VOKOL-804738 format. One record per atom (N, C-alpha, C, CB): residue number from 1; residue in one letter; y, x, z. Coordinates in steps of 0.2 Angstrom, whole numbers, plus 2048, in hexadecimal, padded with zeros to 3 digits. Each point is the difference from the previous one (the first is absolute). Glycine has a CB too. Layout:
BEGIN
{r NUM A {Y X Z}},
...
REM end
This chain:
BEGIN
{r 1 D {201 AE1 B00}},
{r 1 D {7FC 803 7FC}},
{r 1 D {7F9 7FE 801}},
{r 1 D {808 80A 7FF}},
{r 2 Y {7F4 7F5 7FC}},
{r 2 Y {7F9 7FD 800}},
{r 2 Y {7FC 806 803}},
{r 2 Y {802 7F8 7F6}},
{r 3 S {7FF 80E 809}},
{r 3 S {7FC 806 803}},
{r 3 S {800 7FF 807}},
{r 3 S {803 807 7F6}},
{r 4 W {803 7F8 80D}},
{r 4 W {800 800 808}},
{r 4 W {7FC 7FA 802}},
{r 4 W {80B 805 800}},
{r 5 L {7F5 7F5 7FD}},
{r 5 L {7FC 7FA 802}},
{r 5 L {7F9 801 800}},
{r 5 L {809 7F9 7FC}},
{r 6 T {7F5 80C 800}},
{r 6 T {7F8 801 7FF}},
{r 6 T {7FE 807 803}},
{r 6 T {800 7F9 7F6}},
{r 7 S {805 80A 80E}},
{r 7 S {7FE 806 803}},
{r 7 S {7FC 7FF 807}},
{r 7 S {80B 805 7FB}},
{r 8 N {7F2 800 807}},
{r 8 N {7FC 800 806}},
{r 8 N {804 803 806}},
{r 8 N {7F5 800 7F9}},
{r 9 V {808 7FF 80D}},
{r 9 V {804 802 806}},
{r 9 V {801 808 800}},
{r 9 V {7FB 7F7 806}},
{r 10 K {800 80D 7F7}},
{r 10 K {801 807 800}},
{r 10 K {806 802 7FB}},
{r 10 K {7F4 802 803}},
{r 11 Q {80C 7FB 7F8}},
{r 11 Q {806 801 7FB}},
{r 11 Q {806 7FE 803}},
{r 11 Q {7F8 7FE 7F6}},
{r 12 Q {809 7FD 80D}},
{r 12 Q {806 7FE 803}},
{r 12 Q {802 804 806}},
{r 12 Q {7FD 7F5 7FD}},
{r 13 E {7FE 80E 807}},
{r 13 E {802 805 805}},
{r 13 E {802 806 7FD}},
{r 13 E {7F7 7FB 808}},
{r 14 F {806 807 7F3}},
{r 14 F {802 807 7FD}},
{r 14 F {807 7FF 7FD}},
{r 14 F {7F4 803 7FD}},
{r 15 S {80E 7F7 800}},
{r 15 S {806 7FF 7FD}},
{r 15 S {805 800 806}},
{r 15 S {7FB 7FA 7F6}},
{r 16 D {804 803 80F}},
{r 16 D {804 800 806}},
{r 16 D {802 807 803}},
{r 16 D {7FB 7F4 803}},
{r 17 A {7FF 810 7FD}},
{r 17 A {801 807 802}},
{r 17 A {804 804 7FC}},
{r 17 A {7F5 7FF 805}},
{r 18 F {80A 800 7F4}},
{r 18 F {804 803 7FB}},
{r 18 F {808 7FF 801}},
{r 18 F {7F6 7FF 7F8}},
{r 19 W {80B 7FB 809}},
{r 19 W {808 7FE 800}},
{r 19 W {803 801 807}},
{r 19 W {7FD 7F8 7F7}},
{r 20 S {7FF 80A 80E}},
{r 20 S {802 800 807}},
{r 20 S {804 806 802}},
{r 20 S {7F6 7FA 803}},
{r 21 D {80A 80B 7F8}},
{r 21 D {803 807 802}},
{r 21 D {7FE 803 806}},
{r 21 D {80A 7FC 7FA}},
{r 22 R {7F0 802 808}},
{r 22 R {7FD 804 806}},
{r 22 R {7FC 806 7FE}},
{r 22 R {7FF 7F5 806}},
{r 23 Y {7FF 80C 7F4}},
{r 23 Y {7FC 805 7FD}},
{r 23 Y {803 804 7FB}},
{r 23 Y {7F6 7F9 803}},
{r 24 D {809 80E 7FD}},
{r 24 D {802 804 7FA}},
{r 24 D {7FB 800 7FB}},
{r 24 D {806 807 808}},
{r 25 T {7F4 7F8 7F9}},
{r 25 T {7FA 800 7FB}},
{r 25 T {7FB 7FB 802}},
{r 25 T {802 80C 7FE}},
{r 26 L {7FC 7F0 7FD}},
{r 26 L {7FB 7FB 800}},
{r 26 L {7FB 801 7FB}},
{r 26 L {808 7F8 805}},
{r 27 A {7F1 807 7FD}},
{r 27 A {7FB 801 7FB}},
{r 27 A {7FC 7F9 801}},
{r 27 A {7FF 80D 801}},
{r 28 F {800 7F0 7F9}},
{r 28 F {7FC 7FA 800}},
{r 28 F {7F9 802 7FC}},
{r 28 F {80B 7F8 800}},
{r 29 V {7F0 808 804}},
{r 29 V {7F9 803 7FD}},
{r 29 V {7FB 7FB 802}},
{r 29 V {803 80C 802}},
{r 30 S {7F9 7F2 7F8}},
{r 30 S {7FB 7FB 801}},
{r 30 S {7FB 801 7FA}},
{r 30 S {807 7F8 807}},
{r 31 G {7F5 803 7F8}},
{r 31 G {7FB 800 7FB}},
{r 31 G {803 7FF 7F9}},
{r 31 G {7F8 7FB 808}},
{r 32 N {804 806 7F3}},
{r 32 N {802 800 7F9}},
{r 32 N {802 7F9 7FD}},
{r 32 N {7F9 80A 7FE}},
{r 33 R {80C 7F3 805}},
{r 33 R {802 7F9 7FE}},
{r 33 R {808 800 7FE}},
{r 33 R {7F7 7FB 807}},
{r 34 T {80B 7FF 7F6}},
{r 34 T {807 800 7FE}},
{r 34 T {805 7FF 806}},
{r 34 T {7FC 7FC 7F5}},
{r 35 G {801 802 811}},
{r 35 G {805 7FE 806}},
{r 35 G {805 805 801}},
{r 35 G {7F6 7FA 805}},
{r 36 K {808 80D 7FB}},
{r 36 K {805 805 802}},
{r 36 K {805 800 7FA}},
{r 36 K {7F7 807 806}},
{r 37 S {807 7F9 7F4}},
{r 37 S {805 801 7FB}},
{r 37 S {805 7FA 800}},
{r 37 S {7F8 806 7F9}},
{r 38 V {805 7F4 807}},
{r 38 V {804 7FA 800}},
{r 38 V {805 800 806}},
{r 38 V {7F7 7FA 7FA}},
{r 39 C {806 807 80C}},
{r 39 C {805 800 806}},
{r 39 C {805 806 800}},
{r 39 C {7F6 7FC 806}},
{r 40 L {808 80A 7F8}},
{r 40 L {805 805 800}},
{r 40 L {805 7FF 7FA}},
{r 40 L {7F8 808 805}},
{r 41 A {806 7F6 7F5}},
{r 41 A {804 7FF 7FB}},
{r 41 A {805 7FA 801}},
{r 41 A {7F7 805 7F8}},
{r 42 R {806 7F6 80A}},
{r 42 R {804 7F9 800}},
{r 42 R {805 800 806}},
{r 42 R {7F7 7FA 7FA}},
{r 43 F {806 808 80C}},
{r 43 F {803 7FF 806}},
{r 43 F {804 806 803}},
{r 43 F {7F8 7F8 803}},
{r 44 C {806 80E 7FA}},
{r 44 C {803 806 803}},
{r 44 C {804 804 7FA}},
{r 44 C {7F7 800 809}},
{r 45 V {806 803 7F3}},
{r 45 V {803 805 7FB}},
{r 45 V {804 7FC 7FB}},
{r 45 V {7F6 807 801}},
{r 46 G {808 7F4 7FC}},
{r 46 G {804 7FC 7FB}},
{r 46 G {807 7FD 804}},
{r 46 G {7F5 7FD 7F9}},
{r 47 K {80A 800 80C}},
{r 47 K {806 7FE 804}},
{r 47 K {804 805 802}},
{r 47 K {7F9 7F7 804}},
{r 48 W {804 80F 7FF}},
{r 48 W {804 806 802}},
{r 48 W {804 803 7FA}},
{r 48 W {7F8 802 809}},
{r 49 I {805 7FE 7F1}},
{r 49 I {804 803 7FA}},
{r 49 I {806 7FB 7FF}},
{r 49 I {7F5 805 7FB}},
{r 50 Q {80A 7F5 805}},
{r 50 Q {805 7FB 7FF}},
{r 50 Q {806 800 805}},
{r 50 Q {7F7 7F9 7FA}},
{r 51 E {807 808 80C}},
{r 51 E {805 7FF 806}},
{r 51 E {803 806 803}},
{r 51 E {7FA 7F6 802}},
{r 52 K {802 810 7FE}},
{r 52 K {802 806 804}},
{r 52 K {800 806 7FC}},
{r 52 K {7FB 7FA 80A}},
{r 53 A {801 807 7F1}},
{r 53 A {7FF 806 7FD}},
{r 53 A {807 803 7FD}},
{r 53 A {7F4 7FD 7FD}},
{r 54 K {80C 809 803}},
{r 54 K {806 804 7FE}},
{r 54 K {7FE 805 7FB}},
{r 54 K {807 7FE 80A}},
{r 55 A {7FD 804 7F1}},
{r 55 A {7FE 805 7FB}},
{r 55 A {7FD 806 804}},
{r 55 A {80A 7FC 7F8}},
{r 56 G {7F1 806 805}},
{r 56 G {7FD 806 803}},
{r 56 G {7FA 7FF 805}},
{r 56 G {80B 806 7FE}},
{r 57 D {7F5 7F3 804}},
{r 57 D {7FA 7FF 805}},
{r 57 D {7FA 800 7FD}},
{r 57 D {808 7F8 806}},
{r 58 V {7F2 80A 7FE}},
{r 58 V {7FA 800 7FD}},
{r 58 V {7FB 7FC 804}},
{r 58 V {803 80C 7FC}},
{r 59 V {7F8 7F1 800}},
{r 59 V {7FB 7FC 804}},
{r 59 V {7F9 803 7FD}},
{r 59 V {807 7F5 801}},
{r 60 W {7F5 80D 804}},
{r 60 W {7F9 802 7FE}},
{r 60 W {7FB 7FB 800}},
{r 60 W {803 80B 805}},
{r 61 C {7F9 7F3 7F6}},
{r 61 C {7FB 7FC 800}},
{r 61 C {7FA 804 7FD}},
{r 61 C {807 7F6 7FE}},
{r 62 C {7F4 80B 807}},
{r 62 C {7FA 804 7FE}},
{r 62 C {7FA 7FC 7FF}},
{r 62 C {805 809 807}},
{r 63 T {7F7 7F9 7F4}},
{r 63 T {7F9 7FD 7FF}},
{r 63 T {7FC 805 7FD}},
{r 63 T {805 7F5 7FE}},
{r 64 A {7F5 809 800}},
{r 64 A {7FB 805 7FE}},
{r 64 A {802 804 7F9}},
{r 64 A {7F7 7F9 806}},
{r 65 T {80C 803 7F5}},
{r 65 T {801 803 7FA}},
{r 65 T {807 7FE 7FD}},
{r 65 T {7F4 801 7FE}},
{r 66 W {80F 802 7FE}},
{r 66 W {806 7FE 7FC}},
{r 66 W {7FF 7F9 7FD}},
{r 66 W {803 80C 7FE}},
{r 67 E {7F7 7F4 7FE}},
{r 67 E {7FF 7FA 7FD}},
{r 67 E {7FF 7FA 804}},
{r 67 E {7FA 806 7F8}},
{r 68 K {803 7FB 80E}},
{r 68 K {800 7FA 805}},
{r 68 K {807 7FE 803}},
{r 68 K {7F4 804 803}},
{r 69 S {810 801 7FE}},
{r 69 S {807 7FF 802}},
{r 69 S {804 7FC 7FB}},
{r 69 S {7FF 80B 807}},
{r 70 V {800 7F7 7F3}},
{r 70 V {804 7FC 7FB}},
{r 70 V {7FE 7F9 7FF}},
{r 70 V {801 80B 7FA}},
{r 71 A {7F8 7F4 806}},
{r 71 A {7FD 7FA 7FF}},
{r 71 A {801 7FB 806}},
{r 71 A {7F8 805 7F9}},
{r 72 G {809 7FE 80D}},
{r 72 G {800 7FC 806}},
{r 72 G {807 800 804}},
{r 72 G {7F4 802 801}},
{r 73 Q {80D 804 802}},
{r 73 Q {806 801 804}},
{r 73 Q {807 7FF 7FC}},
{r 73 Q {7F9 807 808}},
{r 74 M {807 7FD 7F3}},
{r 74 M {806 800 7FC}},
{r 74 M {802 7F9 7FC}},
{r 74 M {7FE 80C 7FE}},
{r 75 K {7FC 7F1 800}},
{r 75 K {801 7FA 7FD}},
{r 75 K {802 7FA 805}},
{r 75 K {7F7 803 7F8}},
{r 76 E {807 7FD 80E}},
{r 76 E {802 7FC 805}},
{r 76 E {807 801 802}},
{r 76 E {7F4 7FF 804}},
{r 77 I {80E 807 7FD}},
{r 77 I {807 802 801}},
{r 77 I {805 7FD 7FB}},
{r 77 I {7FC 80A 807}},
{r 78 W {802 7F8 7F3}},
{r 78 W {804 7FE 7FA}},
{r 78 W {801 7F8 800}},
{r 78 W {7FC 80B 7F9}},
{r 79 E {7FF 7F2 808}},
{r 79 E {800 7F8 800}},
{r 79 E {804 7FE 806}},
{r 79 E {7F5 800 7FA}},
{r 80 A {80C 803 80B}},
{r 80 A {803 7FE 806}},
{r 80 A {808 801 7FF}},
{r 80 A {7F6 803 807}},
{r 81 L {80C 801 7F4}},
{r 81 L {807 801 7FF}},
{r 81 L {803 7FB 7FC}},
{r 81 L {7FE 80C 800}},
{r 82 P {809 7F3 801}},
{r 82 P {804 7FB 7FC}},
{r 82 P {802 802 7F9}},
{r 82 P {804 7FB 80B}},
{r 83 L {7F7 806 7F1}},
{r 83 L {801 803 7F9}},
{r 83 L {806 7FD 7FD}},
{r 83 L {7F4 802 7FF}},
{r 84 H {80E 7F7 802}},
{r 84 H {805 7FD 7FC}},
{r 84 H {807 803 803}},
{r 84 H {7F9 7F6 7FF}},
{r 85 R {807 80E 806}},
{r 85 R {806 803 803}},
{r 85 R {800 808 7FF}},
{r 85 R {801 7F7 808}},
{r 86 M {7FA 80B 7F4}},
{r 86 M {800 807 7FF}},
{r 86 M {801 802 7F9}},
{r 86 M {7F8 801 809}},
{r 87 Q {80B 805 7F6}},
{r 87 Q {801 802 7F9}},
{r 87 Q {7FA 801 7FC}},
{r 87 Q {80A 806 804}},
{r 88 A {7F1 7FE 7FE}},
{r 88 A {7FA 801 7FD}},
{r 88 A {7FB 7FA 801}},
{r 88 A {801 80D 801}},
{r 89 Q {7FE 7EE 7FA}},
{r 89 Q {7FD 7FA 802}},
{r 89 Q {7F9 800 7FD}},
{r 89 Q {80B 7FA 801}},
{r 90 E {7F3 80B 7FB}},
{r 90 E {7F9 800 7FD}},
{r 90 E {7FB 802 805}},
{r 90 E {805 802 7F5}},
{r 91 A {7F6 7F9 80D}},
{r 91 A {7FB 802 805}},
{r 91 A {7FB 805 7FD}},
{r 91 A {802 7F4 805}},
{r 92 N {7FE 80C 7F4}},
{r 92 N {7FB 805 7FD}},
{r 92 N {802 807 800}},
{r 92 N {7FC 7F7 7F9}},
{r 93 Q {809 80B 80B}},
{r 93 Q {802 807 801}},
{r 93 Q {7FB 803 804}},
{r 93 Q {80C 7FD 7FF}},
{r 94 I {7F1 7FF 805}},
{r 94 I {7FB 804 805}},
{r 94 I {7FA 801 7FD}},
{r 94 I {805 7FA 809}},
REM end
């Protein structure tokens, strides 16, 4: 995945911690840039939804406003999903 090739060390370390099963809760906090959204969406949440999520599982993604969440976090997560393998394939649902 091209996202991984262009990721930085902090993003890779967070992804490693996410997949390690050493932690119950993780928080990725930093400045107002796309690094958090891309890292979490592509390397963590999107992949987790594809590989491990079960019906009823919940993922919390927090940001300043609903509008910012839709434009940033939710968009990145949606784009990380394999839409060709999902029933609801219209990205404009978000």
